[in-house]
C-alpha positions in Angstrom: 19.7 48.9 9.7 16.7 47.4 11.5 14.0 45.1 10.1 10.3 44.7 11.0 11.1 41.7 13.3 13.5 43.9 15.3 16.7 42.2 14.0 19.6 44.0 12.5 21.8 43.4 9.5 24.6 42.2 11.7 22.4 39.8 13.7 21.0 38.4 10.4 24.5 38.0 9.1 25.5 36.1 12.2 22.4 33.9 11.8 23.4 33.2 8.2 26.9 32.3 9.2 25.5 30.0 11.8 23.4 28.4 9.1 26.5 27.9 6.9 28.2 26.2 9.8 25.3 23.8 10.1 25.1 23.1 6.4 28.5 21.5 5.7 31.2 23.9 6.7 31.8 22.5 10.2 34.2 19.7 11.2 31.1 17.7 12.2 30.3 17.4 8.5 33.4 15.2 8.2 36.4 15.3 6.0 36.0 16.0 2.3 37.4 13.0 0.3 40.0 13.7 -2.3 41.7 11.6 -5.0 43.1 9.1 -2.4 41.7 7.7 0.7 44.8 8.7 2.6 44.2 12.5 2.6 41.5 15.1 3.0 41.0 18.8 2.9 38.4 20.2 5.3 37.2 23.7 6.3 39.5 24.8 9.2 37.6 25.0 12.4 34.3 25.1 10.6 34.9 28.8 9.9 33.7 30.8 6.9 34.2 34.4 7.9 32.7 37.0 5.7 33.6 40.6 5.8 36.3 43.1 5.2 39.6 42.8 7.0 40.1 45.9 9.0 36.5 47.1 8.9 35.2 48.5 12.1 31.7 48.3 13.6 29.7 51.3 12.6 32.5 52.4 10.3 32.8 52.5 6.5 33.1 48.9 5.6 32.7 49.4 1.9 35.3 49.2 -0.7 38.7 48.5 0.4 38.1 45.5 -1.8 37.2 47.4 -4.9 33.6 48.2 -3.9 32.8 44.8 -2.3 30.5 44.9 0.7 31.2 43.4 4.1 28.7 41.2 5.8 27.5 43.9 8.2 26.1 45.9 5.2 24.2 43.1 3.4 20.9 41.6 4.2 21.9 38.1 3.1 25.6 37.0 3.1 27.3 34.9 0.5 26.6 31.1 0.8 28.5 28.3 -1.0 26.4 26.2 -3.5 26.3 22.5 -2.8 28.9 20.4 -4.8 31.7 22.9 -4.8 35.0 21.1 -5.4 37.4 20.5 -2.6 41.0 21.6 -3.2 43.2 18.8 -4.5 45.9 17.7 -2.1 49.2 18.4 -4.0 50.7 15.0 -4.7 54.3 16.1 -3.9 53.2 17.3 -0.5 51.1 14.2 0.2 54.0 11.9 -0.6 56.3 14.0 1.6 53.6 13.9 4.3 53.3 17.6 4.6 50.2 19.1 6.2 49.2 22.7 6.3 46.5 25.4 5.9 45.6 28.3 3.8 43.7 31.5 4.6 42.0 32.7 1.5 40.3 36.1 0.9 38.3 36.7 -2.2 35.4 38.6 -3.6 32.2 36.8 -4.8 30.6 38.7 -7.6 26.9 39.3 -8.3 26.6 36.1 -10.3 28.1 33.9 -7.5 31.6 33.5 -9.1 34.9 34.2 -7.4 36.7 37.2 -9.0 40.1 35.8 -9.9 41.9 39.1 -9.5 40.6 39.4 -5.9 42.0 36.1 -4.6 44.8 36.5 -2.1 46.4 34.4 0.6 47.3 36.3 3.8 48.5 33.0 5.3 49.6 29.8 3.6 51.9 27.1 4.9 53.0 26.2 1.4 52.6 27.8 -2.1 51.3 24.5 -3.5 48.4 24.5 -1.0 47.6 28.1 -2.0 47.6 27.1 -5.7 45.2 24.1 -5.0 42.8 26.5 -3.1 43.0 29.0 -6.0 42.1 26.4 -8.5 39.2 25.1 -6.4 37.8 28.7 -5.8 37.8 29.4 -9.5 35.6 26.4 -10.1 33.3 27.1 -7.1 30.0 28.8 -7.2 28.1 30.7 -4.5 24.8 32.3 -3.8 25.7 36.0 -4.0 25.2 38.4 -1.2 21.9 40.4 -1.3 21.1 44.0 -0.4 17.4 44.5 -0.8 16.5 42.8 -4.0 19.9 43.3 -5.6 22.8 40.9 -5.7 26.0 42.6 -4.5 29.7 41.8 -4.4 31.0 40.6 -1.1 34.5 40.0 0.4 34.8 36.5 1.9 37.5 35.0 4.1 37.9 31.2 4.4 40.5 28.9 5.9 41.3 25.5 4.4 43.2 22.8 6.3 45.2 20.1 4.5 45.5 17.0 6.7 46.6 13.4 6.1 44.7 10.5 7.6 46.9 8.0 9.4 
């Protein structure tokens, strides 16, 4: 798909992801404070990847996630709303000084909410970290992906890092 300015859907999606990285999802934005000053959860490597796992360029990237679009098929990708809650660092893991990370995949619906049934964790260093991320995602809100003038469902992949400050 090409636009009047010569850009493509994928280049616009890349631009939108770069915008996300500049608006609070990068490590340069600092750590997100939690309930204690001794711990933080931050976006891992500043990455919020948006798209379907296993989709191929130029291929059918629709609907392996129940009809959700990948970033290469939308004109505007999903964006987190300001003020989304950070996952709570599980107290038992903090007291045991356990650090870890979670890779979450989920669908953001047309109203900007995460579809609970779509949340899965291809990677998690501990189940309690995954539970904390799930609870946070269910309270989070996003600007939905857009295709033309219509909001559409989109698959999102995001990594969360749980680290202790020393």
